[in-house]
N, C-alpha and C positions, 0 to 999 in steps of 0.2 A: 504494500500500500504506500503510495507516494502522496504526501500532503503538501501542496504547493501554496500554503498560506500561513500567515503568522497566527499562532495559537494564543488564545487568551490565557492569562495566568490563572491557575487553580490551586486551591489548598488541599484538594482531595488526595488521598493516598491509597495505594493498592496493598492490601494485607494478605499475605499468603498463609498456607497451612502451618508454616513454621513459626508464624508470629512476626516475621520480618516484614516491615512496611517499605514500599517503594514509592517515591514521589512520581506523580503523573505529569506529563508534559502540558496537557490542556485538552479541553473538549473540542470536538469537531463533528460535523454532520456528514456522513458518508452514504453512498448508495449501495445497498446490498441486494444482490440478485439471486433468487432461489428458483431454479427452473426458468420459467418465463416471466416470473413476478418480480418486480423491482420495488424495494421499499427504502425510504430514507430513514436512517437510524442514527441517533446521537450516540457517539462513543467517546471514550477517553484514550488518548495516545500514551502508551507506556514504553519504556526502554526495555523491550523484551523481544525474543525471537520465536517464542512458542506460538503454535497456531491458536486462533481465537475460537471460542464456542459461542454459538447463538443461544442465549439463555431464555428464561421465562418472559422477560420484557419483550423480546422480539416475537416469541410465539403468541403472546397476548395481543400485541399490536397488529400482527398479520392474520389474526384469527386462524392460527394453524391448528390442525388436528392430526395426530399421529395414529395411524392404523398399522400396528405391528404385525397383525395377522396377514394382511395383504402387502406389507412392506411399502406403504404409501405414506406420504406427507401431503396433506391437503392444505394448501395455502390460498386463501381467498377464492375457494372453489376450484382451484387448479390442482390436479393430482401430480405430485412429483415423486418418482420412484426412489426408494431408499435402497441403494446398492450395498450388498454386504462387503465388508473389508476382509481381504485375505491376509491373515496375520503372517502366514509363511513361517520361515524359521526365525527363531529368536535371535535378534541381532544385539549389537553392543548397546543400542539405545533403549533396550527393553529392561525395565526394572521390576524385579520380582518382590512382592510384598507378602509378608507372612503375619497373620493376625496372632499376636502373642497374648492378647487380652482385650477386654472391652470394659468401658466405664461410661456411665451416663453422666454427662456434665450438666449442671444446673444452668438455667437461662441467665445470660449475662456473664458467663464465665470468661475470664481473660484468656487470650490465645496463647500467652507465654507458657502456660502449663502443659500445652500439647506440643511444645517446640521439638521434643525429641523424636517426633514422628516425621520430621522435615525431609524433603527430597531436594537433592542438589540440582542446580542448573546444569545443562548438558556440557557447558564449556569447562566445568570443574571436575568432571568425571575422571579424566585421566590423572589429574593432580591428586584426587582422592585415592585412586587406585595405587599410585606410586608412594603416597605418604602413609598409607595404612597397611602396607604389605607386611610389616614386621611388628604390628601392634596387636595387643590383645583386643578382644571384642569390645570391652568397655572403653578402652582407649580409642579404638576406631570410631565408636559412637560419638565420643566427645569431639573427635577431630572433624567428623562430618557435620556436627552441629555448629562448630566454629566456622567451618567453610561456608555453610549455608547462611550464617549470620552476617558474614562479611563478603558475600558473593559479589556485591557491587564494587568492591575494591579491585576485583580481577577483571581485566579487559576481556570483552567478548570477541574481539577480532580487531583487524587493522583499522576499522572505522570507529572504534571505541577507545578514545584516549582521554586522559585527564588533563587538567590545566590548572597549575598552581599559581598562587599570587604571593607566595612567601619570598621568592627571589625573582628578579628580572635581570636578564643578561644585557650587559652594555658592551659596546665596542669602542674603546678609547683610541682614536687615531690622532690625537693631538692637533697640530696645525697642518697635517698632511692634506694635499689636494686629493680630490676623488680619483680613485683608480677605476678606469673603464677599459674593459677588454672585450674584443669582438667575439661573437659566438663561433664555435668551431664547426667545420663541415662534418656532417654525419650522414650515414646511409639513410635512405627513406624509411627502412624498417625501424631503425633505432629512433629516428625522429618521431615516428608514430608511438613508440613506447614512451618516449619523453612526454609527448602530448598527453597520453593517458595518465602518466604519473602526475603531471601538473594538474590535470582536471580532478584527479582523486584528492590531491592535497588542497586544492581550492575548495572542494566540497566540504572538507573537514575544517576549513578556516585556518589551515596552517600557513597559507600564502595568500597574497592578493596582488592585484595589478599595481604597478609602480611607475612613477615618473622620475626615479632617482638618477642623479649624475654618476652613481657608482654602478658597476656591472662586472660580473664574473661569469666565466663559461661553465657549461654543464658537462658532466661525464657520467656514463652509466657503468657501474662497477658490478661485476658478476659475483654473487654470493656462492657459498659452498653447495647450496641446494639447487643451483642453476638459475634462480631468479635474479632479477636486476635490482640494484639499489641506486636510487636517484641521488647523485652527489654533485656538489658545486665545488669547483676548483678555486678555493679561497687563498691560494698561495700569495697572490699579489696583495690582497687585503691584509693577510697576516703579517706581511712584510712591513706594513706601516702601523700595525697595532701595538700599543704599549702592552707588554706582557704582564699577566697577572701572576704574582708570586705567592698565591695562597698556599700555606704549608700543608704538606700531607703527613699523616701519622706515620710513626716508625713501624716497620713491619714486625720487628722483634718484640716491641711493646704490645702490638696488636695480638700477636700469637701468645705472648705470656698471659694476656687477660683471659684466655680460654682455658687456663689451667683448672682442672677439677670438674669441668663441665662434661656431661655424658650425653646430653641431647642437643642436636644442632638442626637449625632450619636455615636455608639460604633463600634469598628473595632477589628478584630482578624486575626492574620496571619495564613496562611496555613502551618502547621508543622513548626512553627517559628524556632525551634532549628535547623532543617535541612536546613535552609537558611543561616546559619552562618558557615563559613569555619573554619577548624581547622588549627592551626599553623603547618607548615610542619614537624618540629622536634617533635611535640607532637602527630601526627597521630598514630604512632605505639603504643603509650600507651593505645589507645582505642581498641586494638586488642581483638577479641572475637573468640570463637570456640564453635561449637555444635557437633563436631565429624566429620565434613566434611570440613577439612582444616581450615586455619587461615585467618581472615579478619580484616581490621581496617577501621575506619570511615574517610572520607574526610571532613565531616561536623560534627557539634556539636551534639553528640547523647544525648538521654534522660538518666538521671541517674547520671550525673556528678555533684558533689556537688557545683561547682562554676558556673554552667550553668545559674541559675537565675540572678546572679549578672552581668554576661556577657551580657545576653539578655537585662537587664535594661540599661546597658551602651550603647548598640546598639540603642535602641529606643530613648534614650535621645539625641544621636547624630543625628538621623534622624529628630527629631522634635526640634532641637536646635533653639532657638529664638521663638518658638511657645509655649513651655511649660509654664504653668500657665496663659498664655494670651489667647490662642486660643484652646489649646488641653491639655489634661492631660494623662500621662502614668504612670502606676504602674505595673511593671513587664509586663505581657502579656495583661493587661487591658488598652485599649486606648479609650478615650472619647473626641469627638469634640463638643464644645458648642458655642452657639451664642444667641444674644438677639432677632434677627429677622431671618426670613427664608433666606433672601438674604445674611445676614452675615454668617449664618450657612453654606449656599451653598458655599460661597467663601472660608471659612476656610476648608471645607471638600475637595474642589478641590485642595487647597494648600497642604493638608496632602497627598492626593492621588498622587500629583505630586512629593512630597518628597519621597514617597514609590517607585514610578517609577524610580526616579533618583538613589535610593539605590538598585534597582533591587530586591525588596521585593514584595511578592504577598500575597493577602488576601484570606481568605476563605469566599466565598459569603454566605455560609450556616450560618456562625456565626456572620455576620455583620448585623447591623440594623441602618437605617438612618432616620433622620428627625422625631424624637419622642419627645413628651412632657414629658415623664417620662420613666426612664430606671433604672435597678438595677446596682449599682456600689459600689464595696468594702463593701458589706454587708449592704448597705443603699439604699433607694429609692430616686433617685435624680430627681427632677421635677421643674416645673416653680414656684411651691408654696414653694420651699425650700427643705431641706434634712430631711428625717424622717427615723426612724428605720425600717429596713426590718422586716415585720411581722414574717418571718421564724425564726428570732432570739429568739422570746419569745413565739413561738407556744407551746413549751413544757410546759410552765407555764400557758399561757392563756387558753389552752384547758384542763387544769387539771380538771377532773370531780369531782363533789361533793363527798366527802368520804362517804362510806356506812358502814364502820367498824372501830374499834379502830386501827387496823393495818394500814389502809389507812390514818387515821388521823396522826398517828405517823410518817409515811413516809413523809407527806407534812410538818408537823411541823419540822421534822429533817432538811429539805432543808431550811426552813425559819430561823431556829436557826443558821445555818452556816453563814448567812448574817445579823444577828440580829443587829449588830453594825450600819448598815446603815438605820435601820427602827426606827424612833423616837417613843419612848414609846412602844417598842416591847412587853414587859411583859404584859401591859394592853391590847394591841390590841389582843394578842394571848391567853389571859386568858380563854375565852370560849372553845377554843380548848384544852388547857391544862387540863381543867376540865374533858374532855372526856377520857383522857389518864390515869387518876388516877386509881390505883388498886381498883377493885370492883365497879367502877363507871358504871352506866347504860348508854348505848349508846342511846342518843336521840338528833337528829340534829334539832336545833331550829333556830329561826331568828337571835339570837345573834351569833351563830356559823357561819351562812351564811354570816353575815356582816364581821366577823373576817376573814373568808376565802377569801372573795372578796378584803378586804383591804390589806391583806398580798400578794395576787397575784398582785395587782396593784403596791405595793411597790417594788416587785421584778422586775417589768418591767419598772421602772423609775430610773432616776439618783438619788443618786450617785451610784446605783448598776450597771447601764448600761451607762458608759461614752464612749467617743470616744476612740478607740484603739490608742496606741502610738507605732509606728513601732520601735522606738529606745529602747523600753523596752521589756524585754523577756516575751513571752507568757507562760502561764501555761494551759495545757490541762488535766483536770481531767476526766478520763473515768472509767466506771464501767459496768459490765454486771450481770444481775440477771437471774433467770430461765425464765423470761418473756421477757426481752428486754434489751436495752442499754440506758445509760444516760451519758451525757457529759456536762462539763461546761468549757468554754474558758474564761480565766481571766488574769489580770495583777496585779502586786504588785506596789502600789504607796503609798509612805509615810508609808510603813510598813503595809498597808492594801490591801487585795485582792479585786479587783473590777471586776465584771462580765462584759465580752464583749458580750457573747451570750450563750444561753442554747440550748441543743439538747436532744431529747428523741425519741426513736423509738422502736417498738415491733419486736420481732423475728418472722420469718415465722415458719411454722411447721417443716421443715427440720432443720432450725437453732436451734430450741429448743432441738434437739437431740444431738447437739455438746457437747463435753466434756467441762469442766470448762475453761481450758486453751484456747481452740479454741473460746469459747464465748468471753472471755476477749480480745483476739486478734482481733476478729471481731468487738468488740466495738471500738478498736483503729482505725481500718480501716474505719469504717463507720463515725467516728467522724472526722477524717482527711479529708475525702472526703467532709463532710458537711461544714467544716471550711477552705476549700481550699483557698478561697480568702484572708484569714488572714495569713495562715501559710506557703503558698508557698513562698519560698525564705527567710523566717525568721527563726531565731534560737529559739527553744522553748523546753520546758520540758513536757514530758508526765508523769503524776502521776497516779499510779494505786495501788490498794490494792492486786494485784496478783503478787507475787514476781517472778514467772516463766517468766514474760515478759521481765525481764532484759536481757535475752539472744537474743533479737530481732536482734541486729546488729552483733552478733557473731555466729549465727547458720551457720554451715559449708555447709551442703548439704540439703537445703529445697527441697521438692518435692510436686507436685500436687497443691492442693488448697493453702497450706502454701507458696509455692514458688510464686504463683500469688499474694497473699496478700503482701508478703515482697517486691515483685516487685513494687507494688503501693506505698509502704512506702519509697522506695529508693529515690524518688525525693524530700524528705523532710530532713531538717537538725534538728534532734531531739535528745534528751537524755531521757532515761527512768529512772524514779525514783520510788521507792516503798515507800509507807507509809501505816501504819496500818489502818485497816478498821474502827476503832473507830473514826478516824479523817477524814475519806473519805466520810462523809455523804452527801455532796452536790451532787456528781455524783451518789452515791448509791441511794438516794431518787428518782432521775429522772429515774433510771433504773427500779424502782419498782412502778412507777406511774401507777395507774389503767387504764384500757382501757375505751374508750368511748363505749356507747351501740352499735354503728354501726361499731365497729372495724372489718375489713375484716379478719385479722389474727385470732382473737378469734372465728369468725364464722366458721372457718375451723378447729379449734382446737378440738382434741378429749376430751371428758369430763373426768375430773379426777375421779378416783374411790373413793368412799367414804371410803372403807376399803378393805384390802386385806386379804383373808382367807388363813390360812397356810396349813392345810391338812384336809379340811372338804369337803366331797362329796356334790355336789349340791342337790342330791336327795337320800334319804335313799333307795328307791326302786331300783334306779340305782346301788347303792353300793351293795345291796344284790344280784342283778343279776350278777354283776361282780364276786363276791366271788363264787356263785354257778357255774357259767360257768367255772371259773378257776379250781375249785376243781374237777369238772367232766371231765376236760381235762387232769388231772394229772393221769398217769397210776398207781401210788401207792395208790391214794385215791379213785379211782373209785370203786374197789371191796368192800371197806369198806362201802361206801355210798350205794352201791347196797344191801349189806347184811342188813344194818340198815333199808332201805326202805322195805325189805321183812318181817321184824318183829323183836321183841326183842330177839329172840333166837339166841344163838351163832352159827356160822357156823361150819360145820364138818371140820375135819382136811383134808379130801380129797379135799375140796374146797380151803383150805388155802395153802396146800402144794406146789402148782404150782406158788404161788405169790412171789413177791419180799420180801427182808428182811425188808424193811420199812413197807410193808403191814402186815407182820407177827408180827412186834413189836406193831403196832396199834391194831391188833386182840388180843394180849395178854392183852391189857388194855380195853377190851370190855365193862366192867362195867362202865367205866368213859366216854364213848363216847355217843353222841346223835346228832340228826339232829334238828337244831333250824332254822325255816323258810327255810329249805332245805340246811342249811350250816352246815358242819361237825364241831363239837366242842368237847372239852375235858374238863372234870371237874378236877380241881386241888385244893388240900387242903394244906395250908401252915403248916409248922411244928412248928410255933412259939406258943406263949402263947395264942393268940387269936384263933388259929386253924380255921381261916375263909377259906371258899372255894369260888372259882370263876370259871366261864366257859371261856375257852380259845379257840379262833378260830384256827383250824388246817390250817396252811398256805401251799398252794400248791407251787410247785417248781417255777412256773412262776411269783409269786408275792413276792418271798423272797428278790430279789435284790432291789425292790422298797421299801419294808419295811425296810431293812437294811440301805438304803440310807437316808430315812427320820428319822429313830430312831437314827442314828449315826450322820448324817451331817445336819439334819434340823436345822432351826433357833432356835428352842426351845430345841435342843439336845446338841449342843455345841461341837461336835467332842470329846466326852468323851471316856474313855478307855473301855476295854473289860468288866470289872465288871459292870459298870454303864449301858453300852449299853445292856448287857445281862439281867440285872435286869429289865430294862425298857421293854424289849421284853417279858420276862417271866410272866409279870403281865397282858399281853394282848393276846399273841399268843403262839402257840406250833407247833413244828415240830421236827422230829428225827434229831439229829446232830446239834442242834441249837448252842451249845457252839463252836464247831469247825468252823461253818460258821461265827460266830461273830469274832472269833480270826483271821480268814483269812481276813475278810472284814476290820477290824481295821488295820491289818498289811499292807494291800494293799491300804489304804486310802492315796491319794497323799497329802491332806492338812495336815494330822497328821504327815506324814513322813517329809514333808518340814519344819514343825515347830519344831517337837520334836526331830527328828533324832533317831539314835539307842541308846539303853540303855548304851552300851559301844562302844566307837569309836575304829576303827581299829588302831592297833599299829604294824607297820612292824618291823621285826627283824633287829638288827643292823649289819652292815657289815663294814669291815675294809678298809680304804683307806690310804695308806702309802706314805709319801714323804721322799726322801732320801738325799736331799742336800739343802743348802740355795738357795733361789731365784728360786726354781723349780716352786713353786706355791705361789702366793701372793693374798691376799684378800683386797678389797677396799670397803669402805662404807662411807656414809654421816651421821654425827650425828648433831642433832639440830632440830629446831632453838633454839639458846641460846639467852640471852639478848644481845642487840646491844652494842658493846664495843666502847670505844672512838676512836678506829682505824677503825670503820665501819664494823666489822666482826660479823657474826651471826651463821655460820656453821663451822663444823670441818670435813675435809677430813681425814679419818683414813685409813692407809695402814699397813698391817701386813704380815710378812713372816710366812708361815706355819711350816717350819722346825725349824728355830731359835727362833720364837715368837718375833722377833724384830719389835717394833711398830714405826710408824711415824704418826704425826698428824699435819695438817696445817690448820690454821684459814683462813676462806674464807668469803667474803662479801655476796656471793650467791652460789647456787649449780647448776648453769647452766652447760651444757655439755662442752662448751669452757673453762670455768674457771677450771673445774675439770681436763680436759685433759691437760691443760697447767701446772697445779701443778704436775701431775704425770710425765710428760716428763721433765720439767725444774728442779723440786726439787727432785724427787725420782729416775727416771731412769738414770739421768746423774750422780748420786752418787753411786748407787748400781748396775747399769746395768739393762738390760731388762730381765724380768722373762719369763719363758716358758709358764706359764698359769697365767691368771688374772681372779679372781673370784669375782662376785658381785651379789647383788640382782637385781630385775627388775626395779630399779629406772629409771626415764625418762632420767636422765643425762647419765646413763650407757647404755641405749638402743638406744641412739640417733645415727644418721648417723655419726656425727663428731667423737664420741668415737669409733665406730666400724672401721671407716676408719683409725683412729690413730693406733689401734691395728693391722690392716692388714698391715699398712706401716712398723711397727716395727717387724712384724712376731710373734705377741703374740697370743696364743690360748685363745680366750675370752670365758668364761663359766659363767653361771648364776644359781641362785637358781630357783626352781619351785615356783609358786605363793603361797602366804599364808604359806610359810615355812621359817620363820626367823631362825629356827634351822639349815637350810642348810648353813647358814653363821654364825654358832654359835661362832666360835673363835673371830671374829671381833665384833660381837654383845656383847659378854661377856666383851670384852675389853672396848667397849663403856660405859658399865655400870660401870666398874671400874674407867674409866677416869672421868665420871660424878660425881662419889662419891668423888674422889680426888679433883676435881675442887670445889665442894661444901664446902670442908673443908678449902681451902686456899683462896677463893675469898673474896673480901671485901663486905661490906653491899650493895653497889650499884650494885654488880655483873657485873661491866663493865670493869673488868681487867682480865677476865679469859684467854684471848689470850696471856697475858704476862706471865702467870703461866704455860703455856703448856710445854715449853722446859724443865724446871726443873722437872716437874712431869713425863715426858717421861724418863728422866735420872734415876729417882727413879725406874721406872718399868724395864728399861733395865738392871739395876744393881742387881735386885732381882732374886733369883733362881726360875725358873719355875717348878712347881710340875710335869708337864708331861715329861719334858726333863731332869730334874736334873741339869741343867746348867743355867747360866744367859744368856739372849739374847745377851748381849755384848760379852761374851766369844765365843759363837757360830758364831756370825757375824764378830767380829773383831779379834778373836784369842787371846784376852787378857781381863782381868777384868778392869772395869773402876776405876780410882783412884778418890775417893770421898773426899769432904772437910773434913770429919772426919779423913781420913787417914793423911792428912796434919796437922790437928789440934793436933792430938795425937802423931805424929811422928812414926806412924806404918811403919815398914820396908816393902818395896815392895815385891811382889811375886818373885818366883825364876826367876832370870834374864836369858834372852835368850842370846845366843852368839851374840857378836857385829859384827863379820865378816858377810858380806852380804850373802854369800852362806850358812854359818852355821845358820844364822838367818832364812833364808827361809826354810831350811831343818827342823829345830826344830819346826818352826811354822806349817809346813805342818804335821809333826808327831803329834803335839798337836791337830790340827783340825781333823785329821783322827781318832785319838783315841776318841775325843769327839763325832765325828759323829757316830762311831760304837756304842758308849754307848747310844747316844740319840735314834738311831734306835731301839736298843734293849729295851730301856725304853718305847718308844712309843708303841712297839708291846706288851709288857707285860701289860702296863696300858690299852691298847685297848682291849686285850682279857679279862681282869678282868672286865672292864666296860661293854663289850658286854655281858658277862655271867650274870652280874647283871641286865642289861637293858632288856635282853631277857626273864627274869623271868616274866615280865609284858606284854609280847607280846600277841597280839590277832590278829593272822594272818588271812588274807583274800586273796583269789586268784580269779581272774576273767579271763575269756576267751574272745576271739574276738567275738563280737556280743552280749555279756551280756549287760543288761540294768542296769544302776547304778545311784544313787544320787550323787551329788557333793556338798561338804561343801563349802559355799561361804558366810561368814558372812559380806557382804558389808553393811555398815551403811550409811544411807542417813540423812544428817542434816535436822532437822526440823521434823523428824519422830522418834517415840519412838522405840528403839531397841527391846523392849519387845514385840512389835506388828509386828515385821518383821520376816520372815522365813529365816533360815540359810542354808537350803538345797534347791537345785534347780535341776530340771531334768524332765523326765529321759534323760540320755545320753546313747549312745551306745559305747562300747569299740571298737576302731578301730585297735589298735596295742598294744601289750605287749612289751614295750621298755626295761624293766628290771624287776627285782623282786619287785621293789618298785615304778616304774613309768609307767604310762599308757597314751596312746593317746586316747582321747574321743571326741565325737562330738554329737551335738544335732541338728536334722533337717538339714537344708541347711547352717547352720552357720559354721564358721571356727573351725577347730579342736583345742583341747587344750591338753597340756602335763601337767599332775598333778601327785601328790604323792598319793600313795595308801591309806595313812592315811586320805585323804579327800574324800574317796569313801565309798559307802554303797550300798549293793545290793538292786535293785528296785523290789518290789513285786506287784506294781499296774498294772492296765490294760494298762496304757500308753496313755489314751485318752486326758489327760490334760497335760499342760506344766507349771510347777511352777518355779518361780524365784523371786529374790528380786526386780527386776525392772519392776514389773507388766507385766510379760511375755516377757520382753526384754532380748535379749541375750547379755552377756558381754563376750568379747573375751579375752582369757587368753594366748595370745602369742604376741610377739613383743611389740609394744608400746601401744597396745590397752588396756592392763590391767597391772598395775604395783603393786608391793608389797606396794608401798607408798599409793595406793588408798584405802587401807582397814585398819581397826583397828583390829589387831590380839589380840584375847582374851587369847591365849595360850602362856604362858611364856616359854622362853628357860630355860634349867636347870641352876640353880644358880652356882653349883660347877663343871660343866663339860662344855666342848666345843664339840659339836656334829656337824660335817660337813657332811651333807647328800647331796649326789650328784645324778644327774638324772640317772646315769648308775647303781645305787645301791650301790656305794661305799661311805665311810664316812671317815672323818678325826677326830680322837679322841684326847682329851686333858685331862683335869682333870676329876676326878671321879664324877659321878652324885649323887645328893641327892636322897633318897628314894621318891617314888611317894607320894604326899600329896593330901589331899582332896581339890578340887578346891574351891576357894572363890570368892565372888563378887569383881570386880575391876572396879570401876566407872572411875577412872582416869588412863590414859595410863601411864605405867612406863617410867622412864627417858630414858632407853635404846631404847625405841621405839619412842622417840621424833622426830626422823627424818622421821617417816612414816606419811606423810602428807595425811590427809583424804580429798578426793575429795568433794568439795562443790557442791551438786546437787540440791540445793533449786530451 
């Protein structure tokens, strides 16, 4: 029944046979249909799932008459048949009642006296069955009565949740700006699941529509039972949230409080977080989206970093006065204890009443009452005391007896890590150490077995396994091997690591196929789930020997399985720390622990191959058949084979004339041909001193590609060049045109092309780009990092005018976009005016939204270099080198005063004549020469004085600047033409058309990997657009297009079946902020004595003349003028 209207409030209550009264929601009028007769009937709505009965009030109103003889119900003159109900077999929902006695109660007797006859609601049957299994009949009766009395405290299902007002959760983000993240792309099926989850939560009032400036993405996490949990990725919100430091109780104190108790009951709330309300002003911070509008939570969601502390605070308020005396609470673990059954029952009823008063509801599936032994906080709590949970030491206890030296080393490695806790470790482990010595014969004897058992026992007892201390930070060491996962949970006390628990598990067959990084991440996920009772709500450190896991909290767009795993980790407060494998032997040994003989995973595992053959046919007869079949299917070889089978006589010309050129070439070598086991072969005699001969198999066309692939790219071939590949073939095989095929194959080999590249790189011709006045075009760049100065500066913002060569340099503490933009506007533009064009490389600070908006606001045309072309910003790059050289000459030994020397070094450069212009930068920018200290010291007379009258001064200054401008333009043009002529002598031009396939030079270096083993060319790309003579727009697959310089391209000759790149097949985008010049290490220097400004439209800006091309040399350290190119750390 669905009631779509607001019910009026009523004070009526529904009283059951047990005497328990249930509040009613309110009255409503509904339409009841019996047969074809409809009646409107006033009813009360109650929170219950049991079917309704039409009572005497309905029968009277509808004038109903029951005729049991004919099984008819007559309603307003209409006969309605009464169908008999087939009871069938007794099911779980059937309750048998036995009349033990009868008593006539006087009129007005209170219901409470008949309460022991009560029946339980259906949702409590399973809990009652589990809780009364070990009780006496009298105890069971009292238990059922208590359950019936507090039935409303237990949730009836997912739609029945409590809502407490004792505590409200707040999210303190301080002065942080709202964090807004876009929704992630999900499959249509998952989107539908998300929509259903949102509709369900909205119906319960857990969420509502929002217009919040905050937003977090959604991820579905799969539970153990296969269902999906709706989670929000609050990592960004947690990053700006002030952490709640609410103290947690000590575990050892908690366990000590249970001493003497014999009865225990454990309780668990139904979706406990969702029973806590959010503060009104913080609801909008929990906003989330999955592409179907924006929603926020009215209750505390999963994933917030301060949720565990808030929940602990709530439960301690609920059980205030009972904590430590009658019940214990540790986050979401609640246990009620007592010495006798009656004491336990009274305390349990008191706790249930507290929960009812707080409007909290329990999950009956997760509760368990009146037990003599229960698991709690990683220990087994019972009437006999507290003992260690066997699961904690299962990984060590079930360690099988080693059967090889490798297995002995693995076990001894774990023991050695904790040797300081084992008295006389060296003598105890001596028999095992004997087995691991070099050349020792492996023989497991009684002494080895005793040492093995003693060490296992030592690892399972104190001081290795003490009580955990919640006030101390946990350490979780995880490791994954090819076989499984190992983990050790420990704490540091008095400078020593003490184990809290061990964990070891084997990978399933699909998990064994994961890559190394996924295995290591899975090890973290499995370990956290195993140690959940310790780590939930605590701050801890994850230590791993896999450095890639350090990005766990910074991964931006996780998808699929990775997103689900990270969703599970979000509920924990952890920090990832990397440590070398040589000191990570505790978890490493557990991950390599051998399997037990009855291991289910190993039973399903595929057997490992003993060896792998490289290029050997399984059967020689099968190989001969393959060659014979292929040769006879080749149209060029079939006639020759037929002639040889006919006899040793050479065929007539009439038979040969109609055949192909290849057939005729073979016929000319008739004396060297033969059939060996039906396979066509050719005899070859070397021309060397030995003059040895050998028979070569004539290769049909169908097998040539397979042979070339194996002989050139096989594991024992090494992708060698044409000569070695050809020599390897000539000693075994023969076919007409072998050299040409080998040359084409090597040239088309993707692996060789990606690593070696062309013998000579493309070099585009130089083109002129002229500037005609000051401040038409200005270049900006960031130099550094330099040593930190006493003023806190590490970088230099260099700005230079293309026409006058006037430089400005400002010391900066960092090179963030806001800092650079502020210097440009406040220090440069306010003094020299706004330039028409501003040119830079693709540094992040110049490609940021702040910088672009600043240029748009001032009307500046922003341009940039193409990636991996520092020559395109050659003028400022060359000045960076000059500036670094000058700073090195004048800085003190500490190198902390370079920012003080900047102004005087700039004055020196501005007062010097520039070779390209023939004038000093000061003269062209200011209209006069700078007066230097040497002029004052020597009494040198000043230059020709300008008229002192204002109008005369302005006119004379204008004439001087015009004259200098004309001369500079002429000088730049002459120098540019001479330099272009000299540069173009070394040009190796290449032209590509739209649709051509090309390689792209991209020498991206990954730290931790040797540059010598990485490929510098990736592709193939397709040319999409010819933008100018020297720039092209290219694209690979469905990735974004890239604009690159022609010097980085090389024509692709391969088949295009494979995609090669530096990132193991990953595409790196070379536009916008996705790839910057700062992310790479450029191996190619800009010319020392020239400034070449290469622009994307094919134009250049020229300065000084270049040096002649020199032979490239190895340069292990980046030059100083590239110090501002920050290499991206991709470990």
